[in-house]
Rosetta silent file (secondary structure, phi, psi, omega in degrees, C-alpha in Angstrom):
SEQUENCE: MASKVKDENYCLIQGWMLTKLQLKSNDLLVYAIIYGFSQTEGQVFNGSLQYLVDWTNASRQTVINSLKSLVSKGYIAKNEKTINGVKFCEYYATELDGGSKNLTGVVKKLDGGSQKIRPNNIENNIEDNLDIKKERKKKTTTTSYDEIINRAVENPELKDAIREFIKMRKLAKKPMTDRALEMLITKLQKLTDDVGEQIEIINQSTINNWSSVYPPKDSPARKAKQDEIRRKREEEVGKQWWANM
SCORE:     score description
SCORE:     0.000 S_00000001
   1 L     0.000  129.281 -179.772    6.743  -17.824   -4.393 S_00000001
   2 L   -66.839  144.471 -179.432    5.907  -21.511   -3.911 S_00000001
   3 L   -68.159  142.191  177.446    2.245  -22.425   -4.213 S_00000001
   4 L   -84.311   -3.997  177.363    0.374  -22.982   -0.965 S_00000001
   5 L   -89.264  123.908  179.161   -1.711  -25.682   -2.694 S_00000001
   6 L   -92.806  162.357 -177.613   -0.324  -29.161   -2.101 S_00000001
   7 L   -59.997  -32.608 -176.254   -0.707  -32.144   -4.424 S_00000001
   8 L   -86.604   -6.766  178.234   -3.079  -33.871   -2.003 S_00000001
   9 L   -70.941  149.213  176.352   -5.363  -30.824   -1.574 S_00000001
  10 L  -154.589  160.670  171.555   -8.748  -30.841   -3.292 S_00000001
  11 L  -134.303  147.693 -175.904  -12.056  -28.992   -3.329 S_00000001
  12 L  -106.943  120.496  175.928  -15.485  -30.402   -4.182 S_00000001
  13 L  -100.133  116.200 -179.013  -17.782  -28.487   -6.528 S_00000001
  14 L   -97.240  154.051 -173.951  -21.372  -29.672   -6.141 S_00000001
  15 H   -57.936  -39.314 -177.043  -24.087  -29.243   -8.740 S_00000001
  16 H   -64.870  -20.015  177.618  -26.320  -27.041   -6.623 S_00000001
  17 H   -66.323  -29.522  177.052  -23.522  -24.488   -6.400 S_00000001
  18 H   -90.068  -46.469 -173.031  -24.050  -23.873  -10.110 S_00000001
  19 H   -76.114  -40.016 -177.453  -27.799  -24.567  -10.502 S_00000001
  20 L   -90.875  -46.834 -177.070  -29.112  -22.965   -7.309 S_00000001
  21 L   -87.045  -13.995  178.095  -26.513  -20.354   -6.432 S_00000001
  22 L    59.390   37.689 -179.680  -25.659  -19.589  -10.064 S_00000001
  23 L   -89.086  153.089  177.465  -21.959  -19.310   -9.227 S_00000001
  24 L  -155.452  166.466  174.869  -19.229  -19.487  -11.817 S_00000001
  25 H    54.723 -133.747 -175.039  -15.552  -18.873  -12.416 S_00000001
  26 H   -65.397  -36.849  178.718  -13.562  -17.529   -9.435 S_00000001
  27 H   -60.004  -39.370 -179.804  -16.654  -17.048   -7.249 S_00000001
  28 H   -65.686  -46.581 -179.787  -17.472  -20.748   -7.667 S_00000001
  29 H   -63.785  -46.615 -179.102  -13.978  -21.924   -6.740 S_00000001
  30 H   -61.382  -43.867  179.661  -13.685  -19.593   -3.740 S_00000001
  31 H   -63.474  -44.400 -178.346  -17.115  -20.640   -2.459 S_00000001
  32 H   -60.661  -40.077  179.623  -16.374  -24.374   -2.903 S_00000001
  33 H   -65.219  -49.217 -178.780  -13.114  -24.059   -0.944 S_00000001
  34 H   -65.184  -39.537  178.054  -14.707  -22.136    1.930 S_00000001
  35 H   -59.851  -42.972 -179.549  -17.726  -24.495    1.938 S_00000001
  36 H   -64.723  -32.336 -178.611  -15.414  -27.481    2.241 S_00000001
  37 H   -80.268  -17.364 -170.567  -13.575  -25.959    5.209 S_00000001
  38 L  -119.724   32.739  178.886  -16.722  -25.030    7.141 S_00000001
  39 L   -85.020  -24.575  176.044  -18.880  -28.181    7.103 S_00000001
  40 L   -87.854  137.467 -178.156  -18.051  -29.167   10.682 S_00000001
  41 L   -54.586  128.412  177.814  -19.758  -27.083   13.383 S_00000001
  42 L    86.016   -2.821  179.675  -17.480  -24.332   14.578 S_00000001
  43 L   -94.428  145.253 -178.867  -14.973  -24.759   11.740 S_00000001
  44 L  -139.069  166.396  171.122  -14.078  -21.887    9.425 S_00000001
  45 E   -89.459  111.625  177.913  -11.708  -21.086    6.607 S_00000001
  46 L  -123.650   24.391  175.950   -8.879  -19.108    8.202 S_00000001
  47 L   -72.239  179.790 -176.023   -6.205  -19.853    5.624 S_00000001
  48 L   -81.511  158.757  175.020   -4.270  -17.195    3.848 S_00000001
  49 H   -61.509  -34.548 -179.043   -5.475  -15.096    0.962 S_00000001
  50 H   -61.867  -31.373  178.696   -2.561  -16.520   -1.027 S_00000001
  51 H   -61.356  -44.787  178.239   -4.091  -19.999   -0.676 S_00000001
  52 H   -68.884  -35.925  177.309   -7.203  -18.820   -2.536 S_00000001
  53 H   -62.227  -44.068 -179.566   -5.063  -16.958   -5.060 S_00000001
  54 H   -66.400  -36.565  179.702   -3.098  -20.125   -5.821 S_00000001
  55 H   -67.324  -40.250 -174.320   -6.284  -22.189   -6.180 S_00000001
  56 H   -91.055  -14.787 -173.961   -7.929  -19.741   -8.602 S_00000001
  57 L    57.146   34.092 -179.951   -4.776  -18.614  -10.442 S_00000001
  58 L  -115.356  174.112  177.964   -6.215  -15.117  -10.098 S_00000001
  59 L   -77.657  163.980  177.329   -4.889  -11.873   -8.647 S_00000001
  60 H   -58.854  -44.536 -177.241   -5.292  -10.926   -5.003 S_00000001
  61 H   -64.778  -35.787  178.481   -7.753   -8.178   -5.890 S_00000001
  62 H   -64.022  -42.308  178.672   -9.852  -10.598   -7.947 S_00000001
  63 H   -66.079  -41.099  178.034  -10.080  -13.001   -4.993 S_00000001
  64 H   -60.741  -41.781  177.879  -10.934  -10.125   -2.641 S_00000001
  65 H   -62.999  -38.215  178.107  -13.711   -9.077   -5.028 S_00000001
  66 H   -64.913  -42.495  178.662  -15.053  -12.649   -5.050 S_00000001
  67 H   -61.390  -44.414  179.642  -15.091  -12.754   -1.246 S_00000001
  68 H   -62.314  -41.274 -179.246  -16.958   -9.443   -1.093 S_00000001
  69 H   -64.319  -44.341 -179.264  -19.468  -10.651   -3.673 S_00000001
  70 H   -66.012  -36.938  177.597  -20.152  -13.918   -1.833 S_00000001
  71 H   -66.480  -43.947 -177.971  -20.581  -12.078    1.475 S_00000001
  72 H   -64.340  -29.808  179.036  -22.968   -9.542   -0.072 S_00000001
  73 H   -83.410   -9.331  179.115  -25.078  -12.372   -1.500 S_00000001
  74 L    83.352   11.707 -178.836  -25.241  -14.094    1.877 S_00000001
  75 L   -80.867  -30.001  174.194  -23.538  -17.284    0.667 S_00000001
  76 E  -132.742  161.222  176.875  -20.627  -16.896    3.088 S_00000001
  77 E  -121.687  154.686 -175.866  -20.119  -14.899    6.277 S_00000001
  78 E  -117.984  135.404  177.749  -17.083  -13.019    7.440 S_00000001
  79 E  -127.259  119.217 -178.406  -15.676  -12.876   10.955 S_00000001
  80 E   -96.589  139.684  176.464  -12.870  -10.410   11.743 S_00000001
  81 E  -133.065  153.774  177.298  -10.354  -10.930   14.544 S_00000001
  82 E  -121.311  124.523  178.930   -7.433   -8.917   15.825 S_00000001
  83 E  -126.428  122.102 -178.771   -4.297  -10.616   17.121 S_00000001
  84 L    53.174   38.736  176.492   -1.378   -8.540   18.416 S_00000001
  85 L    80.858    2.279 -179.476   -2.880   -5.488   16.760 S_00000001
  86 E  -111.425  127.715 -178.260   -3.174   -7.143   13.345 S_00000001
  87 E   -90.071  135.078  171.716   -6.599   -7.772   11.826 S_00000001
  88 E  -141.429  167.897 -168.796   -7.322  -10.902    9.823 S_00000001
  89 E  -119.290  148.589  170.167  -10.460  -12.584    8.564 S_00000001
  90 E  -116.167  146.584  176.915  -12.267  -15.917    8.847 S_00000001
  91 E  -130.176  146.377  176.169  -14.894  -17.048    6.358 S_00000001
  92 E  -148.822  150.028  179.872  -17.512  -19.785    6.572 S_00000001
  93 E   -74.294  138.247  178.705  -20.394  -20.957    4.400 S_00000001
  94 L   -77.901  152.709  176.122  -23.826  -20.003    5.660 S_00000001
  95 E   -80.586  133.326  179.500  -26.425  -22.665    6.372 S_00000001
  96 E  -103.621  143.996 -171.640  -29.227  -22.734    3.815 S_00000001
  97 H   -49.637  129.211  170.769  -32.775  -23.651    4.847 S_00000001
  98 H    64.744    8.786 -178.310  -33.536  -27.361    5.114 S_00000001
  99 H    72.244    6.513 -176.471  -30.292  -28.333    3.459 S_00000001
 100 L   -83.040   -5.066  177.474  -31.976  -27.757    0.108 S_00000001
 101 L    63.133   32.697  174.779  -29.404  -25.131   -0.833 S_00000001
 102 L   -83.730 -173.517 -168.524  -32.003  -22.549   -1.828 S_00000001
 103 L   -92.030    0.949  178.852  -31.335  -18.824   -1.597 S_00000001
 104 L   -97.443   91.840 -171.325  -32.967  -17.989    1.748 S_00000001
 105 E   -93.202  152.190  172.584  -30.040  -18.507    4.035 S_00000001
 106 E  -121.950  118.914 -175.695  -29.717  -18.466    7.785 S_00000001
 107 L   -71.291  130.976  178.094  -26.208  -17.698    8.997 S_00000001
 108 L   -78.457  149.210 -176.444  -24.878  -20.186   11.481 S_00000001
 109 L   -96.630  142.805  177.674  -23.488  -18.783   14.721 S_00000001
 110 L  -116.212  149.165  173.624  -19.987  -19.424   15.967 S_00000001
 111 L   -72.074  111.674 -171.406  -18.646  -19.193   19.484 S_00000001
 112 L   -54.148  -33.534 -176.249  -16.626  -15.988   19.145 S_00000001
 113 L  -110.097   -1.869 -172.677  -13.768  -17.055   21.378 S_00000001
 114 L   -88.611  -23.584 -176.828  -13.777  -20.825   21.140 S_00000001
 115 L   -72.134  121.629  179.786  -12.421  -21.297   17.643 S_00000001
 116 L   -90.064  137.057 -179.600   -8.688  -21.964   17.783 S_00000001
 117 L  -103.860  129.822 -179.788   -6.564  -20.666   14.972 S_00000001
 118 L   -68.233  141.561 -177.049   -3.550  -22.711   13.901 S_00000001
 119 H   -54.532  -39.326 -177.877   -0.263  -20.765   14.226 S_00000001
 120 H   -65.568  -31.522  178.083    0.613  -21.219   10.564 S_00000001
 121 H   -72.514  -36.565  175.395   -2.707  -19.657    9.564 S_00000001
 122 H   -60.134  -46.025 -178.911   -2.115  -16.695   11.888 S_00000001
 123 H   -64.120  -41.130 -179.836    1.274  -16.173   10.284 S_00000001
 124 H   -63.375  -45.170 -179.848   -0.175  -16.490    6.798 S_00000001
 125 H   -64.342  -42.159  177.833   -2.945  -13.996    7.503 S_00000001
 126 H   -61.832  -44.528  179.942   -0.523  -11.534    9.108 S_00000001
 127 H   -61.051  -44.641 -179.485    1.835  -11.932    6.167 S_00000001
 128 H   -63.323  -45.001 -179.483   -0.955  -11.387    3.658 S_00000001
 129 H   -61.654  -42.832 -179.627   -2.300   -8.301    5.465 S_00000001
 130 H   -67.135  -40.300  178.990    1.156   -6.742    5.685 S_00000001
 131 H   -61.995  -43.547 -179.561    1.895   -7.524    2.025 S_00000001
 132 H   -62.811  -43.619  179.836   -1.392   -5.951    0.917 S_00000001
 133 H   -61.738  -41.677  179.936   -0.733   -2.824    3.000 S_00000001
 134 H   -64.518  -42.064 -179.908    2.776   -2.511    1.539 S_00000001
 135 H   -64.029  -43.270  179.623    1.477   -2.953   -2.010 S_00000001
 136 H   -64.710  -42.720 -178.937   -1.273   -0.371   -1.502 S_00000001
 137 H   -64.097  -43.309 -179.361    1.126    2.089    0.112 S_00000001
 138 H   -63.651  -44.839 -179.274    3.673    1.625   -2.634 S_00000001
 139 H   -64.229  -44.810 -178.945    1.069    2.026   -5.365 S_00000001
 140 H   -63.945  -44.490 -178.274   -0.513    5.078   -3.741 S_00000001
 141 H   -63.805  -46.699 -178.950    2.832    6.774   -3.088 S_00000001
 142 H   -61.644  -43.504 -179.254    4.133    6.161   -6.622 S_00000001
 143 H   -64.213  -45.921 -177.752    0.923    7.403   -8.194 S_00000001
 144 H   -66.776  -38.404  176.249    0.721   10.535   -6.069 S_00000001
 145 H   -58.960  -49.186 -178.494    4.385   11.396   -6.705 S_00000001
 146 H   -62.136  -39.523  179.556    3.876   11.134  -10.448 S_00000001
 147 H   -62.639  -42.763 -179.929    0.716   13.216  -10.298 S_00000001
 148 H   -65.213  -45.478 -178.468    2.510   15.985   -8.383 S_00000001
 149 H   -64.111  -46.741 -178.281    5.523   15.944  -10.704 S_00000001
 150 H   -65.241  -31.229 -179.699    3.427   15.902  -13.888 S_00000001
 151 H   -74.025  -33.292 -172.592    1.247   18.711  -12.587 S_00000001
 152 H  -102.845  -17.764 -173.367    4.138   21.014  -11.634 S_00000001
 153 L  -128.298  140.023  178.938    6.880   20.130  -14.135 S_00000001
 154 L  -106.547  -35.990 -174.609    6.894   19.950  -17.930 S_00000001
 155 L   -70.388  124.036 -178.267   10.503   19.152  -18.812 S_00000001
 156 H   -60.842  -39.153 -178.613   11.075   15.334  -19.038 S_00000001
 157 H   -66.861  -38.854  177.842   14.711   15.563  -17.921 S_00000001
 158 H   -67.167  -38.488  176.756   13.759   17.589  -14.854 S_00000001
 159 H   -58.835  -45.797  179.986   11.032   15.060  -14.038 S_00000001
 160 H   -63.682  -38.725 -179.868   13.594   12.236  -14.129 S_00000001
 161 H   -63.842  -40.347  178.955   15.983   14.249  -11.953 S_00000001
 162 H   -66.573  -39.959  178.292   13.265   14.779   -9.334 S_00000001
 163 H   -62.855  -39.079  177.685   12.393   11.066   -9.365 S_00000001
 164 H   -65.713  -35.721  176.784   16.062   10.203   -8.764 S_00000001
 165 H   -63.992  -40.826  178.125   16.080   12.638   -5.844 S_00000001
 166 H   -62.849  -41.567  177.882   13.035   10.860   -4.392 S_00000001
 167 H   -61.716  -42.426  178.595   14.813    7.497   -4.736 S_00000001
 168 H   -59.589  -43.844  179.667   17.846    8.923   -2.934 S_00000001
 169 H   -62.348  -39.317  179.080   15.660   10.132   -0.064 S_00000001
 170 H   -65.057  -44.659  179.662   14.078    6.677    0.237 S_00000001
 171 H   -64.605  -29.537  178.651   17.478    4.947    0.309 S_00000001
 172 L   -83.520    7.625 -179.301   18.591    7.436    2.955 S_00000001
 173 L    62.522   31.100  176.873   15.578    6.383    5.071 S_00000001
 174 L  -131.144   61.468 -177.858   14.077    9.853    4.651 S_00000001
 175 L   -61.944  151.526 -176.733   11.090    9.283    2.320 S_00000001
 176 L   -94.791  143.349  169.682    9.144   12.323    1.209 S_00000001
 177 L   -83.187  167.315  177.725    5.492   13.022    1.848 S_00000001
 178 H   -58.936  -42.350 -178.906    3.340   14.419   -0.936 S_00000001
 179 H   -65.035  -39.421  179.604    3.393   17.815    0.755 S_00000001
 180 H   -63.596  -39.310  178.430    7.194   17.747    1.097 S_00000001
 181 H   -65.452  -41.828  178.339    7.558   17.039   -2.626 S_00000001
 182 H   -61.355  -42.828 -179.897    5.246   19.931   -3.504 S_00000001
 183 H   -67.044  -36.743  179.034    7.252   22.271   -1.266 S_00000001
 184 H   -63.568  -45.331 -179.407   10.540   21.052   -2.753 S_00000001
 185 H   -64.825  -39.851  177.638    9.391   21.756   -6.316 S_00000001
 186 H   -61.902  -44.241  178.753    8.114   25.190   -5.280 S_00000001
 187 H   -63.290  -41.582  179.536   11.455   26.005   -3.642 S_00000001
 188 H   -60.531  -42.210 -179.496   13.310   24.769   -6.713 S_00000001
 189 H   -71.143  -27.355  177.008   11.269   27.027   -8.977 S_00000001
 190 H   -74.750  -28.878 -179.454   11.865   30.018   -6.703 S_00000001
 191 H   -67.431  -37.132  179.331   15.627   29.494   -6.852 S_00000001
 192 L  -162.807  151.010  176.003   15.672   29.893  -10.635 S_00000001
 193 L   -91.119  -11.805 -176.933   13.389   29.988  -13.660 S_00000001
 194 L   -80.510  121.754 -176.943   15.982   28.289  -15.841 S_00000001
 195 H   -62.937  -38.242  178.848   15.180   24.575  -16.322 S_00000001
 196 H   -60.284  -42.426  178.629   18.847   23.727  -16.892 S_00000001
 197 H   -68.477  -36.305  177.550   19.788   25.287  -13.565 S_00000001
 198 H   -61.675  -41.964  177.679   16.891   23.503  -11.845 S_00000001
 199 H   -63.285  -42.493  179.163   18.206   20.168  -13.133 S_00000001
 200 H   -62.327  -40.533 -179.256   21.707   21.078  -11.935 S_00000001
 201 H   -65.984  -47.533 -177.134   20.363   22.015   -8.492 S_00000001
 202 H   -67.870  -36.601  176.740   18.317   18.837   -7.992 S_00000001
 203 H   -66.109  -37.220  177.396   21.207   16.652   -9.244 S_00000001
 204 H   -59.029  -42.603  179.606   23.542   18.435   -6.849 S_00000001
 205 H   -69.733  -36.381  179.418   21.309   17.474   -3.933 S_00000001
 206 H   -65.212  -46.265 -178.432   20.982   13.889   -5.168 S_00000001
 207 H   -63.090  -38.443 -175.723   24.748   13.427   -5.504 S_00000001
 208 L   -92.877    4.712 -179.427   25.442   14.902   -2.066 S_00000001
 209 L    57.600   38.942  177.535   22.536   13.104   -0.331 S_00000001
 210 L   -84.965  149.569 -178.831   21.031   16.428    0.731 S_00000001
 211 L   -84.140  -15.035 -179.788   17.468   16.497    2.021 S_00000001
 212 L  -134.443 -169.671  179.940   16.618   19.755    0.282 S_00000001
 213 L  -117.478  145.560 -177.588   17.756   21.879   -2.673 S_00000001
 214 L  -139.974  153.477  178.934   20.231   24.770   -2.627 S_00000001
 215 L   -61.792  147.021  174.650   21.639   27.144   -5.264 S_00000001
 216 L   -59.145  154.091 -175.175   24.877   25.969   -6.952 S_00000001
 217 L   -57.230  -36.160 -176.251   28.033   27.411   -5.421 S_00000001
 218 L   -99.446   13.510 -177.734   28.725   29.646   -8.417 S_00000001
 219 L   -81.816  150.383  178.089   25.149   30.707   -9.098 S_00000001
 220 H   -58.110  -37.503 -178.688   24.103   34.389   -8.852 S_00000001
 221 H   -64.880  -42.898  179.685   21.395   33.494   -6.349 S_00000001
 222 H   -67.529  -40.237  178.811   23.860   31.755   -4.036 S_00000001
 223 H   -62.985  -41.536  179.857   26.369   34.601   -4.391 S_00000001
 224 H   -64.821  -38.893  178.955   23.682   37.152   -3.577 S_00000001
 225 H   -66.092  -41.708  178.693   22.645   35.168   -0.506 S_00000001
 226 H   -65.489  -39.059  177.851   26.248   34.900    0.685 S_00000001
 227 H   -63.090  -37.861  179.842   26.765   38.641    0.114 S_00000001
 228 H   -66.950  -40.109  178.257   23.636   39.338    2.174 S_00000001
 229 H   -65.326  -41.650  179.835   24.911   37.166    5.024 S_00000001
 230 H   -64.637  -41.210 -179.010   28.338   38.865    4.859 S_00000001
 231 H   -62.857  -42.549 -179.748   26.758   42.327    4.874 S_00000001
 232 H   -65.064  -39.110  178.055   24.670   41.511    7.961 S_00000001
 233 H   -63.864  -40.782  179.642   27.728   40.178    9.772 S_00000001
 234 H   -64.874  -38.028  177.650   29.682   43.346    8.962 S_00000001
 235 H   -63.560  -40.824  178.939   26.809   45.456   10.247 S_00000001
 236 H   -64.355  -42.172  178.425   26.799   43.523   13.526 S_00000001
 237 H   -62.900  -41.649  179.871   30.551   43.952   13.893 S_00000001
 238 H   -63.490  -41.059  178.790   30.195   47.692   13.213 S_00000001
 239 H   -62.763  -42.927  179.892   27.451   48.029   15.818 S_00000001
 240 H   -65.119  -37.470 -179.772   29.568   46.252   18.423 S_00000001
 241 H   -64.304  -45.506  179.068   32.585   48.460   17.610 S_00000001
 242 H   -66.995  -32.466  179.798   30.590   51.672   18.066 S_00000001
 243 H   -66.767  -28.798 -177.999   29.030   50.304   21.239 S_00000001
 244 L   -90.569   -2.695  179.942   32.495   49.790   22.717 S_00000001
 245 L   -71.524    0.000    0.000   33.739   53.281   21.838 S_00000001
């Protein structure tokens, strides 16, 4: 991904940011950038999170932690807005008493509806929010799947087979919930106690793009189920024959 920082961009770090506010590292850079964007009345930093990431050469989570820290200390303020159902944030440096940059700050007020947001910043914020949600969802889903599999299954080969089944479901646009995975493993274990047969069953479903697991065609369990279905059908036919006598 190309950096959002251009060659002509710059930020000014002033001495009082270190001596009075005691800022350093990523917190110092993030504060200096936001301070520079919010010196004109009514102006705020509404750029993308990626812009701050590129400036600090840090991770998204590190920048988010810096923003939270600066807000909690009262050095910057946060203003949330929702556009087309998507929430994004504006940040601005708080005014410090008498311009002396001491620690007793008074937050400046903004006209809630008057600040215009540039379209590219809206797109950047929307993009960042969606990316973060996707990353969190992906991380949470992967972690929870592994936890469920590791908790219920011991055999490494069976674990890999189940993971491949999950991938197949995702590619088929039928992703599994945590509960669905738990139920699938329970059903698999009820079909047979033999790990080799369990692997064969789950692979069978993966190859055939099935949404669930079923006994192999030649397995005793499948044969018994088919015999039970055949027996019930024969009983129904017998009942109908006697009814027509």
